[in-house]
N, C-alpha and C positions, 0 to 999 in steps of 0.2 A: 345312407340317400343317396336316389337316382336322380340324374337329371338328363333329359334329352332335351338339346337346342335343334330345333329345325327352322330350314328356311323354308318360306313359305312358295307353295307350290308354282307352276310357272305360270305370272300374268299376262295380261294383256300390255304391260309396260314392254316388262323385257322380250318377248317376241316382237314387237316390231321399231325399238330402239331407234334405230334410224332409217325407220321409213311410217311411225304416226306421231309421239309423243316429241318427238325433237323438231323443230322446225328451226328455220333462218329464213327473215326473223319471226321467234317464238308470236304465236298470238297473241300470248295470254300475258296477263300482268303477275308479277312473282307471287300475292299471295293470290289470284286463282289456281297457277299452277300447283302449286303446293294445296289447293281445296282438291282438287281434280285427282293427283294423284295418293290424298289423304280418304277420300271419302267415296272413288263412282271407279278406279282402277279394278278390274276380278279378274279372275281367271280363263286362259283358254283352255278350247276341247282338250289339250294335251296337260296344263295345268289340273283338269275335272281328272284323267288315269291316273295320275301323280299321287291323287288325293285316295284314290283306289286301294293305290299298293301301300302308300301309310297306313293307311288304317292297319293291312297285318302286321307293316312292319315292326310299327310302333306297336302293339300288345305284343309281338316277339322276342322287341329289345329291352322293355319295359313292363310289359303283363299287359290285364286288359282295363284298369282304376287308376289309370295315373289321374292326379289335379294338371286340369290346361289352363297357363297362362300365355296372352296374346298380345302384341301389338291389337292398337285400338285401326290401326289402315283394314280398308277394304280384304284386300288379297288376304293379308293374316285372317284375321275370321274367318275367310269363309273355306280357307284351308283347315283350319281347327273346325272348322262345322261340319266338313266336308269327311273330313280323317279320324272323326272323332265324335261320330254321331249321338247327340243326346245330355254328352258329360256338361254342354256349356263352357265358358272361360273365362278366369277370373281377368281380365281388360286392364291393363296397364299401358300407361306411357312411358313406364321406364326401356319396355320393349317396342320402340320407336324406331323407324330409319332416321340415318341423322337428317336433321334439317335442311334443305339445302337456301333457304332462302330467297331470296331473287334470284338465287340460280337456276331454280326449278324449272330442270328442259329445258335447258337455255343449252344449244351447241355448245363445242367451247371456243370457235370462232366468233360468233359473237359476246359470250361471257367475257374474252380475253377484249374485245373492242371496245365494252366498254367499263371494265372492270381492270387496266392494262396490270394494275398490281396486285391480285391474283393470280398472276399467269408461273411466278416461281414455285410459290407456294403448291398448286395445285399441279403441276408437270411433276415437282421434283420431291416434293415433299407434303402429300398427300394426307398425312395423319394432322399435318396441322393447319392445315387450311381449311380457313371458316371462309364462308362464301357470305357476300354484301347483304343485306339488309336485315331485316328481320324476323328474325329468329333463327337464322341461320346458325350453322357449330358445329364446331371442328372433332373429327372422330376422337382426337387425342384431348382434348378439353370435356365436351358435355356429352356425348357417347360414352364416356370413358365412365365419368359421373355416375348417368344412367343404369349401366352395367356394372358398378362397384354396388351402388346403393340393391339392384335388386337381388345379385346373389347376397350379400349382406341380410336381405330382407326373409333367406328359402327357411326351411323348415328342417326339422334336426334329423336325428337320425329313423328309418320309416320310413319315410315319404319320399314316395314315387312321381313325378313330378315334367311337364312338359312345355316348355318356355317357344313359342311361334313368332318367330320375330323374320328379320333381314337381312340383309347380306354385313354391312357395313356395322351392324350394331353385333352379329356376330363376334367379325376382329375383336369390335370391344370384350364380349363377353369368355370369349378364349384366350384373349390376355390377364383376365381377372383371374380364369380358373387354372390355364397353367402357368400363372407368374412368369409369362413371355413377354418385351418389350412388344408393343402394339405395331411398329413404325416395317419388324421382323416379319408378323403376320400382312402386311400390306404388303408385302413386295414379294409374299410368298401368292399373296390373291390375284398379282401381276401376272404369274404364268398360270393358277385355276383357283378360281372360286369355287366354293361350298356349293354347288348344282343345287335348285330349285329343288323342295326336298329331300333336300341331303341332311342327314339325322347323325348327328354325335354326343354320344352318350357317356355321361360322366360320376363317375362313385365320390360320395364325400368319405371319408374316415378323418374326421377330428376336424382340424379346419382345414385340410389339404382335397384340391381336387384329382385328381387322374382319371382316364380318358380308357371309357373299357370298353368300347364298339363305337362301331357307324354305319352306315347303310347307307346307298344313295337308288333311284333308280334306273330302270332300264328303261324306260319308258317316255 
């Protein structure tokens, strides 16, 4: 079995993090901010170019006809449709981005001013940090549980699949697939994240996965 884990192409949120959605004070409530992130945030022109690159890269890495799973977030669905046109996608909540609850699109200054009890974990133990408010989930808790459930439900020998997802969810998936502590992967990501449209390819043999390939766009 082959599994390609793909981070969605560049979104408007990625491109304008310090000048767009993150405002201080934030003009939206937590639920409204989360709905904006989930339903409306699409791709940049650069993201469209990355999807063109992905179309060729995925075929080269895993073949022409993989089964596609996608997060229901707009930016993931758009990447799946543009990079793998006509295939459709099995949309699953298991591949959602970490739910940041009331902290969605809050600057750190505003977050720590309103919720000072969250600062220590957010700054030094990010995998344990649970965002405040309804729906907030930690990487080590909710996101890891979803990643483990996704991997446990994958097909058997001969299957070829693509999982279109998000940065934080990729950390959880890597922890499950590579059997590494998620805290270790978080520290590595402080130096360098999986880039937008980056692909990690895993092969399953028996009950174990190993990374066999990777690619990232030059655009």
